[in-house]
Every structure is written in structure tokens, then in C-alpha cells.
N, C-alpha and C positions, 0 to 999 in steps of 0.2 A: 221575337216570337215566343209566345207563352207555351210552356210545356204543361200538359194536364196529366195528372196522376189520379188514381183512385185508391181509397183506403177505407177499411171498416172503422167506424167510430170507436170501437173497442180496442183498437191497436194503439200502442204508445205513440204520442206525437214525436216528431223528429224535426230537427232544425232544417232538414232537407225538404220538408213538406212545403215550404213557402207559404203562400196565402191559402189558408184552410177554409173551405166552403162546405157547410152542411147542405146536402142536396136531398134531404128527406122532407116530405110534407109533415110528417108526424115526428114528435120528439122521440129519440131512440129509447126503447124500453130499458129500464133499469139504470139509465145514465142520469146522474145528477147534473144539473145545469152548470154548477160551479166546477165540475171536473172535466167537462168537454172543452177542449181548447179549439176554438174556431174563430174566424174573423168575420164571417158573414153567413147568414142562413138564407139560402136561395129557394124559399118555398114557391116562388113564382115560376120556377123552371121545372117543378116536379110534375109527374103525370097527373092528369085530372083524377078526381076521386073515383069517378065511374070506371075509368080505365085501370086505375090501380086495383080496385076491388075485383074487377073482372079478371085481371091477370093473376092475382093471388088465389083465385078459386081453383086454378089448375096451371101452375107455373110451367111444368114440363111441356104440356101440350100447347100452351098458348104463347110461348116465348117468341117465336118468329113473328106472329101476328101482333103481339104487344110491341115489339121493337119497331115494326113498321108504323103502327098507329101512334106511338109516342113520338116518333120522328116527325110525323105529319103535324102533331100538336105543336112541336117545337118550330116547325116551318111557319106556322100561322101565328106564333107568339110574338108580340111586340116586346116582351121582356128579354128576349134573346139578345137583341142589339144593345140594350141597356146593360145587360150582364157582361157582354163582351167588352164594352167600354170600361166596366168596373175592373175586370181582370187583366186587361191589356198591359198595364204598367208592371205587372209581376212576371218575373222570369219563370217561376214555378207556381202552380196552383194545384192543390190537392182536394179532390171531391171526397167528402166523408159521407158514408152511407151505413145503414144498420143491417141490411139484409144478410142472412146467413149464407145465402147462395152467392158466391163470389164471381160466378161466371154469368149468371142470368139475372141481372138487376138493372134498374133504370140508370144508375150512375155510369155504367159502361156505355149505354146508348147515348146518354148526354155527352160524355167525354168524346166519343167517336163523332157525334154530330158537330160539336163545337170545333173539333180539330180540323174539320173540313172547311171551316170559315176563316181560319187564320192564314 
């Protein structure tokens, strides 16, 4: 069974991270490509542009609705099965995200959703 963790892209990589997956649609601000250690960039699993923009207009008030809508997007996504097949061989997978908000971000929703499928 694959253990999924989440971590900000600005944190130091660790050998305990396992397979490192960038789960942001946009490249992290201020991060040079050669400095970010990641194995795969899963743009196809990120919230749609419209949902992402809507959520960022008022993170505090829209968190619950955002989490529900993003989960529905994931349920309809054909990319989820492909991604699960990609990460299944790894004991540990770490999702990398750039958001300053460590509690209310899409990486948490994604990790929680995928953990129900294992």
C-alpha cells in the first residue's frame, strides 16, 4: 500500500519522501527548475483553472465548497486511474505544493481522495 504525504516545494527534500510528485498546475513562484527535486509533475490532477481561480478569490470562505467541487472533478477524471497505476509501485509518495496555506490547499484534498482508493 502506498503512503501519501504532502510537503511544500520550498522544504528541503528528504530521502524519506520517496517518489516526489509536483501537484500544482503552475510552476512554483521563485523556484528554479533545476533546484526542485521531483520525479513527476501531475498537472492533470490539479483543480481546473476556473475552480482554482474561484477558490483563490476567497480561500477562507470557499474552502469547504472548493474541496467538494475538486473531489467531484477528481471523480470524473480519467487521469486518476492512470496516476494511481503510476504511484502504486512506490511505498512512499510525497505530493509537493506551493501554497502558503498548509491546511487549506488542493494537495490535501488530492491526498485524502486518493487514500480512499488504495
